[in-house]
N, C-alpha and C positions, 0 to 999 in steps of 0.2 A: 067578517073582519078577522075572527079567530082563525078560520081556516086559511085565510091569506097570510096571516102572520106565521102560522105553523109551516106553511109551504115555503115562505121566505126563509125561515130559520133552517129548514131542511136543505134548501138550496144553498145557503151559506155554509152549512156543515159539510155537505158532500164533497166540494172541492178540497176542503182541508183533509178529509179522510182519504181521498184519492191521492193527495200529495204525500200524506204520511206513508201510504202503502208503496207509492212509487219510489220514495227515497229510502225505504227500509232495505237493508239494515244501515243505520247511520254510523255505527261504531262496532267494534268487536263484540261478538256474542260470548256468553259464558255457558258452559255445560257443566252442571253440578252433578257430582258423583258422590254417593253416600258411603263410599268404601275407600280403603287406603290405596295409595299409588302402588302400581305393580300387580294388583290382583286382576282376575279376569274381567271384572266390570270396567276397571280403569283402562285396561289394555284395549278393549273394544271401543270404549268411549273415545280414546285418543285416535284410534284408527279411523273412526267415522268422522271425527272433527277434522282430521287432516285432509280428508276427501271433500267434505262439505264446504269448508272455509273458503278455499280459492274460488269455487263456483258462486258463492254468495258475495264475493268481493270484500269480505271481512274475515279476520281470523276468528277462530272459536277457541277460547281459553278453557281448558278443563280445570275445574275447581273441586278438589277433593275435600269432602266434609264427612269423615268417617265417624261411626259410633252410633249406639242406640238404635240399631235396626234401621239405620238411614232415616230416622224420624226427624232429626235436626235438619238434615239436608233437604228433606221433603218439605218441611215447613218453610225453609228459606226460599225454595223455588216457588212454592204456592203463594207466598206473600210478595214475591217480586212484581215490579210493574209489568202489566200485561201488554208490553210493547214488542214482543217477539225477540228480545235480546237475551232472555234467560231461558235455557232449556234444562230439562231434568232427565238424567239417565234413570230409567225405571226398570223394575223387575217384578217377579212374583210377590216378593215381600212387600214392596212399597205400595203397589196398586191393589193387591188381592189379600194378602195374609194379615197385614198390620191391623185393619179394623177388627179382626177377630182375636188378635193376640194382645191387644191393649184395650183396657176399659175406656181410656180417654186418649185421643190423639189431637195434637195441635193443628192437624190438617185433615181434610176429608178427601180421599182420593177420588171418590165418585163425583164430588161437587167442585173440587178445586183444580182438577187437571182435565185436559183433553189430550188425546193422543196425537202424536206426529207420525209415528210408524214403528215398525218392528226391526230389531237387529237380528235376532235369531233364537232358535230353540236348541237347547243343549240336551241331547238324549241322556237318560240315566240308566246305568247298568248295575246289577247285583253281582258282585264279584267275591270270590273266595281265594285262598291260596292255591297254587297249582297242585300241591300235594294234599289238599283237603279230602276227607273220606267220601264226600258226596260229589258224584260226577255230573249231576244235573239238578235242575230245580225240584224234580219229583223226589229225588233222593234226599235233598235238603228238607223238603216238606215232611217226609216220613221221619227223618232223624229228629226234627224239632218236636215231634209228638212225644219223644222220650226225654229229650233235654232241649230246652229253649236255646236257640243260638244267640250270640251277641253280635250286634251290628254297629259299625261306626258310621257317622255322617259328619260333614264339615261344621255343623252347628245345630243347636236346638232351633226348631221351627224353620230350618232351611228347606228348600224344595226337596232335598234328598231325604231328610227326616220325615217330612209329611208324606212323601211318596212311599216310603217303606211302611208307614202306618196304614196307608191305603192298601198296599200289597197284603199286609197281615189280615186286614178285614175281608179282602176279596178272595184270599186263598186259604186262610186258616193257618198260615205260618206263625209259629211261636218264636218270637225274637225280642230281645231286650236292647234298648237303645243305649249307645255309649257316644255322647257328643264330643267332638274335637274342635280345635280352633283351626279349621281349614282342612280341605280334602287331602293335601299332601301328608299332613300328620296322621290322618286316619289310615291312609294307605301304608305308611311306614309301620304303624302298629299292626296292621293286618299281616304284613310280611314277617313281623317279629312274633306273630302268634298270639298277640294280646286280645284280638277279637276274631270271631269266626267269619264275618262278612263285612263288606262296606257297600253302601249305596253311593255310587260315585258318578259324576258327570263326565261326559265324553272328553272335555278339554283336559281334565286331570287324569282320567282313567285310561284313555285309549292307548297311550304309550305303554302302560303296564300290561294291557291285554295283548297288544301286538307283539311284545317281546316274550310273552309266555310266563311272566312273573306271577300273573294271577289268572284264574279261570273265570270267565264270565258265564254265569248261569242263566241270565235272562236280561232282556232290555225292555224298557217300559214304553217304547214307541208302538205305534199301531201295527207296524210290520218290521221285519228285520232291517238293519241298517246296511248301507253299502260298505261302511268301514269295517264292520264285523259280521259278515254274512253268515257265519256258522252259528251265531248266537240267536236262539229263538226269542221271539217276543212273548211276554206273559200272556197276551191275548191269544196268540197261537197255541199256547199251552192250556188254554181254557180258563184263564183268570183275567177278568176284564179290568185291568189296572193300567191306565195310560197316564203318564206324567212326564213333565220336562222341567228343567230350569229354563228361563227365558229372559231376554233383555229387550228394551225398546227405548223410545224417547217420547216425552210428553212436555207440555208447556202449560202455563197458567190458563185456566178456563176461558178468560175473557180475551185472549189473543185473537186478533181478527182472522176470519176464515181464509182470506187470500194469503196471509202470511203463513198460516198452518199448511195450506196447500203447497206453497213454494218449499217450505221446509220438508214436507213429506216427499215431494218429488226429488229433492236433492238427497234425502236419506236413501231412497230407493236407488238412485244413481251411485251413491257411495257404496252401498252393499254389493252392487254389480261390478265395481272396479276390480281389476285383475288382482291387485295386491290384497284386497279384502277377501275375495273369493279363494285365493290361494291359502290364506290363513284359515278360513272357515272349513274348507275341504280337508285340510290337514288335521283339523281337530274334530271333524265329524259334526260340525254345527250346521243346522238346517236353516236356510234363509228363505224368505218369501218376498214378494213385491207388493205387500199389502199397502193399501191406502190408509189415511188417517182414520176414516170411518170403519174400515175393516179391522184395524187394530183396536179401536174402541169396542167393537162388537166382540172381539176375542177376549178382551179384558173382562167384559161383563159376563161372558160365559164362564170364565175362570173363577170369578168371584162367586157366582151362583153355585159352582161345584165345590169349591174349597172352603169357603167360610163356614158353612154348616158343619163340615167334617172337623175343622179346627175346634169349633165350639163344643162339639160332641166329645172330642178327645180331651177337652179340658186343658189344652196347652195355653199357657199365658206367659207373657214376658214382663208384666208389670206387677206381679204378685210378690 
């Protein structure tokens, strides 16, 4: 009797579930971004939304909720109904760094989110002024033994900041951090002579490298980049330091797998669109066709690598 009732209940539930998936999306979707309008995260969120919306048959509204390391935005997305109508723009900080940077978070990225897919990796460059006394990374390393260099980054606990701390550990470079409010401000102070170095991402730094206003001493990719082929990777120089800024899209954990798979497929198509590829190539951003499962595996590997380092460094944002 119990088995028959259970089977009957399941039989009644399955058509409803199938109907829900068949009619999704029933209304416009929202893509929550934890950063201000006009920044790199917002720009790529809007590019992707513009491509995905028409194929899904509903618009995707980008909703900016800046502040607090994107914690508020992340909590909002994590607590949203798991019906596939709320997406979260995610990055290193939201999914990897924040659990190590805050003693308490109102969301748990490992428990509350599942991946949809990858937007792209932003290579990171160590740059100095074009007239700096060190012509290459080896010269910088030698000079830092006499006087520690100063380096700028877009923010405390940004991928840039943490990448340089990794470089220091792996190479022996002596350098003191000077945080800024954005990469553009850090680059302007570099040109003005206020800091010796900047760790900068490709989207902000590549124009300065291309026009010769700064000298790139190394890139933190596994190998040299197509956009700056004369710049050696740190790994090539004998220092195993690989790091990127990156962006992706996630949804609340309980969103149905067929919905996630559809979103993932549309994100891959969006990233392959001519308009998006033209933008990513111009800025040196590296894209992939990762599935949702591949993105989740990437995030897990990043968490295993970076959270222990952050805790070891003692960097906190809630103290």
